[in-house]
N, C-alpha and C positions, 0 to 999 in steps of 0.2 A: 384774805380768807384763809382759814386753816387747813393744814393737810387734810385731818379727819373729814371737814364737810366735803372737799374735794376728792377724796377716796370714797366717799358714799354717793357721792353725785356720780362719780367714775361708774361704780358698782349698778346703780339705778340704771345710768343708761345702756349698760351693757344686759342686764336684766329685759329692758322695755323691749331691746331690740334682738333677744334669744338668744344671745350668745353665751349667757352665762349656760343656758338650759341645752344649748345645742352644740357647744363647742368642747373643747375638752384642754388641761393644760398644754399638752403637747402641741396642740396647734397655735395655743397662744405664744409659747416659747418660739416656735418657729417663725411666728410673726415677729416678736422681740427681735430676734436674731435679723431678721430682714431690716426693722427698723433702726438696729445697731450700725447696719451697713450705711444705711442712709446718713446717719450721725457722724461716721466715721469722715464719709465724704465733705460732709459740711464743715467739720473740724479740719480735715486738709486743707479745705479752702477758705477757712476763716471766715464762714458764713454766719455770722453770730445768730439771725432771725431763725436758718436752719438748724443752728445748733439746738437753741432752745426750744423748737418743735419738735426736733430727733429725741432730746432727751425726753420731753413730755410723751412722746409716742411709746418709748420703750416704757415709761413708766406705766402708761394705761395698759399695755401688755400684761406689766407684771403684777399690776392690782388685780386684773380680769382674771389670771393665772390663778393668784390666791386666794380668790373668790370662789374659782373652782374647786380648788382644793380644801376650802374653809380654814384659811390659815390668815394670819394678821400680820400683815406687810411689817408695822410697826414693830410687831415681837420679831420678825426677821432680821428687821434692821438691828434692833437691840443687841438679839445673839449674836449677829455678824461681828457688831462692836466689842459687844465683852469677849469676843474671838482674839478680837486684834488689838485691843486696848493697850497691851501691856507688851506688845511687841517693841522689839530695840532694835534699832538699824537705820538703813537710811538709801535712799536712792542714787546710785552712781551717775555720771555722765552719760552713760549709757542706757540708763532707763531701767536698769536691773537692781531690786530690793536687795541690799545684803543686809542679812539678819546677822545679829551679835550673838 
């Protein structure tokens, strides 16, 4: 199944439950932060199923926030990639990205 189809299904799911109509982007971002905490816990525990669930939950929150703000998630991702694609550097052993 394509990302576009799944994204549309998420938006329709959120619309059917009144989330798009009754929520706001701020609330969805706070929910995404909460889900990130669960994802971090899953990564620490190396729980693959929980990692998959956590990444999915964060993406759902971001898709809903994007729908509320009337922005295209794919365009956001593309814009971010365009910003980073030419960056040069490396990640050192301490996990710090060193720009050239």
